[in-house]
N, C-alpha and C positions, 0 to 999 in steps of 0.2 A: 488356219486349218492345216494339219500335217498330212502330207501325201506320202504314198509309197514310192521309193526310188525306182526310176526306170533305167538307171545306170549312167545317165548323162550328167548327173549332179556331182558336186564336189564335197569332199570331207572338209572338216574345219582346217586341217593342216594344208590341204591343197588350195583352199580358198585363200588362206593367209599368204601362201607363197605367191599366188597369182596377183594378189593385191599389193604385196610388199608391206604387209603389216604383220603383227605377231598374233599367235593363237590367243594369247591372253587378251589382246584388244578385241578380237571377235567375240570371245566369251563375255567381255564387259558389255559390248553393244547388245549382245543377246540378253544379258541380265537386266538391262535397263529398258528393254523392249524397243530399241532403236532399229535393230536388224536381227531377225530371228530365222534360223533355218526352217524351211517349210516341208522338208522331206525326211523320211526315215528309211534306212536300208533294212535288209532282212534281219540284221542283228539288233535292230532298234536304235542304231546310232543316227543322230540328226545330220542332215546334209543340206548343202545349199543348191537350190535349183537355179535355173537361168535368171528368173525374175529376182531371186534373192541376190545374185551376184551383181545385177544391174543396180539394185539399191545400194549395195556395198560400194560399188564404184562411185556412185554419186556422193556417198558419205565421205569417201577418201578425197574426192575433188574438193568438197567444201571444207574439209579439215585442212587441206593444203592452203586454202585461202584464209585460214586462221579463224574460222567460224566455230563457235562452241557447239557442243552436242545438242543442247536444248534448242538452240536456234536452227541447227540442221534439221531437227525434227519438224520445226515449223516450215522450213523450206520444202521438205519432202512431203509433208502431210497437209500443209495449209493451202491457202489459195495463192494464186499468182501475185496478188497485191501484197499478201503477207510475206511472200518470198522476196519480193522487190524491196520491201521495207527493211528486211533483215540485211539484204545485200547493201542497201544504202548506208545502214548503220556501220557495217563492216568496212565499207569504203571510207567513211569518215574516220573510223579508228585507224585504218591503215594510213590515212593522210596524216593523222597526228603522230603516228609512229615514224613515218618518213621524215617529218619535220624534226622529231626528236633525234633521229639518227643523223640528220644533216647538222644539227647543232653539235652533236657529239663529234662528228667529223671535223667541224670547225675547231672544236676544243683540242682534238688530237693534233690538228695542223698547227695550232698555236703552241702546243707543248713541244712539237718537233722544232719549231722556230726558236723557242726559248732555249731548248737544249743545245741547238747548233749556234745560236747567235747571242744568247744571253738576254736580249731585249726583243720584244715583239713590236717595237716602234720603228717607223721609217727613220732615215737619217734626218729628215727635216723635223720630224716630231721629237727626236732626241735633242737636237739643238734648241728647239723651242722650249723643251721641258727643262733641260739641264744648263742652258746658257751658251753663249757664243764660244766660250773656252772649251766646251765639251768636244772630245775627240771620239767619233764613232768607232774608231779602231779599238778603243779600250775594252769594250765587252768581248770582242774577239780575242784580244790578248789575254783577258781573264780566263776565257774558255780554254785556250791553249795551255795556260798555267795550271788551272784548277779543274779542268773538265772531267777528270777521272775521280774526283772526290765526291763523297756523299753530300757535302755542302753545296757543290755546284748543282747536283740533282735537286736538292731542296730549294735552292735559289731559282732554278728553272721552273719548278712546279709552281712557285709563287708568282714568278714573273709572267707565266702564261695566263694568269688570272687578272693581271693588271693592265689597265688601259692608260692612255696618256694622262688622264685626270688623276688616276691613282699614283702614277709616278711623279706627277707635279706635286701632289700633297706630300709624298715621301721626301722629295727633294727639298721642299720647304721645311719639313721637319728636321732634316739633316742640317740645313743652313741655320735654322734657329738654334740647334744644339751647338754648332760651331760658334755662333755669337755668344752663347752662354759660357762656353769654355774660354773664349777670348776675354769676356768680362771678368771671369774668375782670375785669369792671369793678371789683368790690369789691376784688380783689387788686391792682389797679393795673397790670394787664397792658397793655403799650404796643402800639398798632397797629404792625404790621411786625415784631414779635418772633416767635420761633419758635412760641410758644404761641398768639399771635393768629392767625398764618397757619394753624395747624392747625385752629382754630375756624372760620376763613373757609372752609377746604376742606371741613370738616364741614357748614357751612351750605350750600355748593353741592351737596354730596352729598345732603343731605336734601331740598332743594327741587327737585332733579332728579327726584325721585319724582313730581312734578306734571307736568313737561315737561323736555326736555333743556335744561340751563342752561349756556351758555358763560361763560367768565370775563368777557367784555365785557358780556354780559347781566346777570351778577351785579353788575357795577359800576353798571349802570343801576338795578337793584333797590335797591342801597345808597343811591343818590341819592334814589330815591323814598321810601325809609324816612324820610329826613331831611326831605324837602320836603312829603310828603303828610301832612296833619294826622291822618288816620285811622291810618296806619302809625306815625307818630311817637307817637301816643297809646298804641298797643299796646306798643311797645318801651319807652317811658318809664314805662309802668305796671309793666313787669317790673323795670326799674331806671332811675331818673332818669338821663338822659344816654345811655342805651344806643343810641338811634337814631343819634346822632352818632358814638358810639364805633364802632358796627358799620360805618357808612359809611366812616369813616377806615381801619378795619382792612381792609375790602374794597379800598379804593383802594391801600393799601400793598401788599397781596398782588398786585394787578394790576401795580404797578410792578416788583415783584420778578421778574415774568415778562416784563418789557419792554413792558407795555401802559400807555399813557398814559390814566389815567382820564378826563381831559378830552376825549378823542377817542373814548371807548367808545360803541358803538352797540348797539341792540337788534337782534340778528341773526335 
């Protein structure tokens, strides 16, 4: 029932300002019958009386708790038991949301760790995963060298999602590839041959698990394997001359695709 204003009621704009909501919101609540002004002034404009404002305040409180308008109607107009049931359901939803946010917080923390340290594994886990010859300083040195590159960002994003088991599987994959490369050298496989090309493609596939690796970037890696003493030492420890063989095989594979290795760039 609409009453005549006694001057103490509020216009839609005044009510909206007092409640901290928009006029459009109050109009919407009015349209769906959730909170309707009960007073008209002398010009016929609808206004909110004290009881109307109390209902609006309650709606705002429950909205701030994240409760939907349909459920708010139940809380305001239903029984106490119905209101309690709605609140219990909302508490459960909030609990799920809190847990989801906690997991996201953990994910962000892991991402920060990966960006800053390269690996999210403890020193002990690194040694257990990569072997006793592993130096935990290597990831930090890589960050100092490549930390401003897009590839480091891509590496960090992937690293953040990997646990010790994931890294163990990847390390085993790399070791298996090293063994295949060594066997190719032992067998006298010529760079540019079908067998060598297949191994080069496998090398690219494996190392693309760290970050996307184009053919041109693979050529640059091959050159680094031969020129950088640390990389050369690694591959030549697997099999003497492997660093040079792998560089030649990568170059030959690039030429087969129309890429001049001498013009290859890190993309």
